[in-house]
C-alpha positions in Angstrom: 15.2 27.4 5.2 15.8 23.6 5.7 13.0 21.1 6.6 13.1 17.9 8.4 10.6 15.2 7.1 9.2 12.6 9.4 7.3 9.5 8.9 7.2 7.7 12.1 6.0 4.3 11.9 5.3 1.5 14.3 9.0 0.5 14.6 10.7 2.6 11.9 11.2 6.4 11.5 12.2 7.6 7.6 13.3 11.0 7.8 14.6 13.6 4.8 16.7 17.1 5.4 15.1 19.2 2.3 17.0 22.5 1.5 14.0 24.8 0.3 16.1 26.9 -1.1 16.9 25.0 -4.3 14.7 21.5 -3.2 17.6 19.5 -2.9 17.8 16.6 -0.9 20.3 17.1 1.9 20.3 13.8 3.5 18.0 11.0 3.8 17.9 7.7 6.1 15.7 5.0 8.3 15.7 3.9 11.8 14.2 0.3 12.3 13.2 -1.8 14.7 12.8 0.5 17.5 11.7 -0.8 20.7 12.9 -4.4 19.2 16.1 -6.0 19.4 18.4 -6.0 16.4 17.6 -1.8 15.6 19.5 -0.4 12.7 20.4 2.7 11.1 21.0 4.0 7.8 21.8 7.4 7.1 22.4 8.5 3.5 24.0 11.6 2.2 23.8 12.3 -1.7 26.9 11.3 -3.6 28.6 9.6 -0.5 28.6 6.0 0.9 25.5 5.1 3.6 26.4 5.5 7.1 25.3 2.4 8.7 25.0 1.7 12.7 23.5 -1.5 14.4 22.1 0.3 17.7 19.1 -0.8 19.6 16.2 2.2 20.0 14.1 1.8 23.3 11.1 4.4 21.7 10.9 6.9 19.1 12.9 9.6 21.1 15.9 7.9 21.0 15.5 7.1 17.1 15.1 10.9 16.5 17.8 11.5 18.9 20.4 9.4 16.4 18.7 11.1 13.8 19.5 14.9 15.2 22.7 13.6 16.1 24.1 12.6 13.3 22.6 15.3 11.0 25.0 17.7 12.7 27.9 15.0 12.9 31.1 16.6 11.7 31.6 13.5 9.7 28.5 12.5 8.6 26.2 15.4 9.3 25.1 18.1 6.8 24.5 20.9 9.0 26.3 22.4 11.8 23.8 23.1 14.5 20.3 21.9 15.1 19.1 25.7 14.9 19.6 25.1 11.0 16.3 23.5 10.8 13.8 25.7 10.6 10.5 23.5 11.0 9.6 19.7 11.0 7.0 18.3 8.4 5.2 15.0 9.8 3.4 12.2 7.6 0.1 11.5 9.2 -2.3 9.0 7.8 -6.1 10.4 9.2 -7.1 13.3 9.5 -11.0 12.4 9.1 -13.1 15.0 8.3 -11.1 18.1 10.2 -8.2 18.7 7.8 -8.7 19.1 4.3 -4.7 20.3 4.5 -1.6 20.6 6.3 -1.6 22.4 9.6 1.4 23.7 12.2 0.6 21.4 15.3 -0.8 22.9 18.7 -2.6 20.9 21.1 -6.0 21.0 19.5 -4.5 19.8 16.4 -2.6 17.0 18.6 -6.1 16.5 19.9 -8.1 15.9 16.7 -5.2 13.3 15.4 -6.2 11.4 18.8 -10.0 11.4 17.8 -9.1 10.2 14.7 -7.0 7.4 15.7 -9.8 5.1 15.9 -10.1 5.7 12.1 -6.4 5.3 11.4 -5.0 2.7 14.9 -2.4 1.7 12.8 -0.5 4.4 12.2 -1.9 7.7 13.8 -0.5 6.9 17.4 2.9 6.1 15.9 2.3 9.5 14.2 1.8 11.3 17.0 4.6 9.5 18.7 6.8 11.0 16.0 5.5 14.6 16.6 5.4 14.4 20.6 9.4 12.9 20.3 10.7 15.6 18.1 8.5 18.3 20.1 10.6 17.2 23.2 14.0 17.0 21.6 13.6 20.3 19.2 11.6 22.6 21.6 10.4 25.5 20.2 10.8 24.6 16.7 7.5 24.2 14.1 5.5 20.5 14.0 3.5 20.6 10.6 0.9 18.1 10.3 0.6 16.9 6.7 -2.8 14.5 5.9 -2.8 11.5 3.5 -6.2 12.0 3.3 -6.2 15.8 2.9 -5.9 15.8 -1.0 -9.4 13.8 -0.6 -11.4 16.6 1.1 -12.7 17.6 -1.8 -14.7 14.6 -3.2 -18.3 15.6 -3.6 -20.4 13.9 -0.7 -22.2 11.6 -3.5 -18.8 10.3 -4.0 -17.6 9.6 -0.3 -20.8 8.5 0.8 -21.8 5.0 1.6 -25.4 3.6 1.0 -25.3 2.4 5.0 -28.4 3.9 7.5 -26.8 7.6 7.4 -27.0 7.5 11.2 -23.6 5.6 10.9 -22.1 8.6 9.3 -23.5 11.0 11.8 -22.7 9.0 14.6 -18.9 7.2 13.6 -18.2 9.5 10.3 -18.1 6.2 8.5 -17.3 7.6 5.0 -14.4 7.3 2.4 -11.8 9.3 2.6 -9.2 8.0 0.4 -4.8 8.2 1.4 -1.7 8.6 -1.0 -3.6 12.0 -1.2 0.1 13.3 -0.7 1.2 11.3 -3.7 -2.1 11.9 -5.7 -1.1 15.5 -5.1 2.4 15.5 -6.2 1.7 13.5 -9.7 -1.0 15.6 -11.2 0.7 18.9 -10.1 4.3 17.7 -11.6 1.7 16.2 -14.5 0.3 19.6 -15.0 3.9 20.9 -15.2 5.1 18.5 -17.9 2.0 19.4 -19.8 2.1 23.2 -19.9 -0.9 23.1 -18.5 -2.5 24.5 -15.2 -4.0 21.8 -13.2 -7.5 23.5 -13.4 -7.8 22.9 -16.7 -6.9 19.2 -16.6 -8.7 16.0 -16.0 -5.9 13.4 -14.8 -6.1 9.8 -13.5 -3.5 9.0 -10.8 -2.6 5.4 -10.4 -0.6 5.0 -7.2 0.7 1.5 -7.4 2.8 -0.6 -4.7 2.7 -2.5 -1.9 -0.4 -0.4 -1.2 -2.6 0.7 -4.2 -5.0 3.3 -4.8 -6.2 5.2 -7.9 -7.6 8.7 -8.3 -9.8 10.8 -9.9 -8.4 14.5 -10.1 -10.4 16.7 -11.8 -9.2 20.5 -12.3 -6.7 20.1 -9.6 -9.1 18.8 -7.1 -9.9 14.6 -6.1 -13.2 13.9 -7.6 -13.1 10.5 -6.3 -10.6 7.7 -5.5 -10.4 3.7 -4.6 -9.7 3.7 -0.8 -12.5 4.1 1.6 -12.6 4.6 5.3 -9.5 2.6 5.6 -6.8 1.9 2.9 -8.3 -1.7 2.9 -10.9 -1.0 -0.5 -10.2 -0.3 -4.0 -7.6 -2.1 -6.1 -6.0 -5.3 -5.1 -2.8 -4.9 -3.2 0.2 -6.7 -1.3 -1.5 -8.1 1.6 -4.9 -6.6 1.4 -8.2 -8.0 -0.4 -9.5 -4.8 -1.9 -13.0 -4.1 -2.6 -15.2 -7.5 -2.2 -18.6 -8.1 -1.6 -19.4 -7.3 2.4 -21.3 -10.2 2.9 -18.4 -12.4 2.7 -17.3 -10.9 5.9 -19.8 -12.3 7.8 -19.9 -15.2 5.9 -16.1 -15.8 6.9 -16.5 -14.9 10.4 -19.9 -18.3 10.8 -17.7 -20.8 8.5 -13.9 -20.3 9.9 -15.3 -19.4 13.3 -13.5 -15.9 13.2 -13.7 -12.9 15.4 -14.1 -9.1 13.6 -10.2 -8.7 14.7 -9.2 -12.1 12.9 -11.4 -11.4 9.8 -10.2 -7.9 9.9 -6.7 -9.3 9.5 -7.3 -11.9 7.1 -8.9 -9.1 4.6 -5.2 -6.7 5.5 -2.6 -9.1 6.0 -3.6 -12.4 4.4 -5.0 -11.8 1.1 -4.4 -9.6 -2.0 -1.0 -10.9 -4.3 0.0 -13.1 -0.9 -3.8 -14.6 -0.8 -4.1 -15.3 -4.3 -0.1 -16.7 -5.0 0.1 -18.4 -1.7 3.7 -17.4 -1.3 4.5 -13.9 -2.4 3.1 -10.3 -1.7 5.6 -8.6 -3.9 4.8 -8.2 -7.4 8.2 -8.3 -8.6 8.1 -12.2 -7.6 4.9 -12.5 -9.5 6.3 -11.4 -12.5 9.1 -13.9 -12.6 6.3 -16.5 -11.8 3.9 -15.4 -14.2 7.0 -16.2 -16.9 7.5 -19.4 -15.8 4.3 -20.8 -15.8 3.2 -20.3 -12.6 -1.0 -20.2 -13.2 -1.6 -18.2 -9.9 1.0 -15.3 -11.0 -0.6 -15.1 -14.1 -4.2 -14.5 -12.4 -2.8 -11.9 -9.9 -1.6 -9.8 -13.6 -4.7 -10.5 -14.9 -6.5 -9.9 -11.9 -4.7 -6.5 -11.3 -4.8 -5.2 -14.8 -8.5 -6.1 -14.9 -9.1 -3.8 -12.1 -6.7 -1.0 -13.1 -8.4 -0.8 -16.6 -12.2 -1.1 -15.2 -11.1 2.0 -12.3 -9.3 4.5 -14.9 -12.2 3.5 -17.4 -14.6 4.7 -14.6 -13.0 7.6 -13.3 -12.5 9.0 -17.3 -16.3 8.6 -17.4 -17.2 10.3 -14.1 -14.8 12.8 -15.3 -16.3 13.3 -18.8 -13.0 12.7 -20.0 -9.5 12.1 -19.3 -6.0 13.7 -20.2 -3.5 12.1 -18.8 -3.2 8.8 -16.7 -0.4 8.7 -14.3 1.5 5.9 -13.3 4.0 6.1 -9.8 4.4 4.0 -7.2 7.2 0.6 -7.2 4.7 -1.2 -9.8 3.5 2.2 -11.4 6.7 3.1 -12.2 8.7 -0.7 -13.0 5.8 -2.8 -14.5 6.3 -2.7 -18.8 3.6 -5.2 -18.8 0.5 -3.7 -16.7 0.9 0.0 -18.5 0.8 -2.0 -21.8 -2.2 -4.1 -21.3 -4.2 -1.2 -19.5 -3.6 1.0 -22.3 -4.7 -1.1 -24.8 -7.8 -1.7 -23.5 -8.0 1.7 -23.2 -7.7 2.5 -26.8 -12.1 3.3 -27.4 -10.8 6.7 -25.3 -7.8 7.7 -28.2 -5.4 5.9 -25.7 -2.1 4.6 -27.8 1.3 3.6 -26.2 4.6 4.2 -27.3 5.6 0.5 -26.7 8.9 1.0 -27.8 9.5 4.1 -24.8 7.6 2.4 -22.5 10.1 -0.4 -22.5 13.2 1.3 -21.5 11.2 3.4 -19.1 13.3 3.7 -16.0 12.7 3.5 -12.2 13.3 6.9 -10.8 12.6 8.9 -14.4 9.9 10.8 -15.7 8.4 9.8 -19.2 5.3 10.6 -21.7 4.8 7.0 -22.9 1.8 7.5 -25.3 2.6 8.4 -29.2 2.4 11.8 -30.5 -0.8 10.7 -31.5 -2.6 9.9 -28.8 -5.5 11.8 -27.4 -4.5 10.5 -23.4 -1.3 11.3 -22.7 0.4 7.9 -20.4 2.9 9.3 -18.0 5.2 7.7 -15.3 5.9 10.1 -12.8 8.1 8.8 -9.3 6.5 10.1 -7.0 8.0 13.2 -4.1 5.6 12.9 -0.9 8.6 14.1 1.2 8.7 16.9 -0.9 5.4 17.5 -0.8 5.1 17.2 2.9 8.3 19.9 3.0 6.7 22.3 0.8 3.5 22.5 2.7 5.8 22.6 6.1 7.8 25.8 4.6 4.6 27.2 3.6 3.1 27.3 6.5 6.3 28.6 8.7 8.8 30.8 6.3 
């Protein structure tokens, strides 16, 4: 069976077509600037030059129509007809408490995703748009929703509750949900495979570090705790998100700066984090270069990130009663040798020993164990593959 994986954003659609007989990537691509002038389409078949097209797309339906047309195109496509696509898997940000796993989409599922739009206002509406567009273009083809929050639904109540009046949880479902769940699930399962053990036998801390970052404690294959909360704002410092701060700062800023709730929300989500500290970039690569050139704010970002990483990893190791492996994934997690080394050096008391030579030659896209043979804790670099995880879930539900 061939599975089409769709990740629909506000003005973009990312896609991959995966053959589940051997988990092979057949094609991938991106539709950008949907509903905006200057639209662009990029389609990539492994081993071939990318096919690019400048085309305006009024809506997600038009974008997905271009995707389907290209996939079946005699020159650029990889399938002869649309019927070869057995099912479509959709990334959906927020499933609230309703979904602890992936589900085949029906009217009730769509209604539940709509109800979660309040919790995921920047993503869920667009995820739904992608589902509806695929239903219209590929009628009768099963659609599956795979939730970013699903993996974290195993958290115990003491880990996901906030110490607010309990009625707010009952009325509004304000609690910790966590995100990047598909990534944390993939890399924790892959870590178990690399270590030759069952997931049930391991305590793993997974660090998904990119423009958006989160850390999870995975005990026995299940999420015990994670850094992101009701929204993706909580936790470690990110590209433009502040991460965890004193909640009293919010009303203080509103009073001092005369900000509305929406305005202070925008400050915390879009003007803070790495961008807020440096004042000029949200990209950690710029931070690395700036730090080498002596930029003090860039050095501060690095110190803040490493401190927070160490703090969360250590806390989660304590919460699980020990840790067998620490996994780094995501653009920063896979690329930044310095962060991995600095965190490992702080965790030496737990038996973490970094192989500096191995760490220094780690390459993007390559799985590696960069701990020494004597290390009591493995330090793994595992490139995430959320699309494959979505495809696997979709296949299992539709085969």
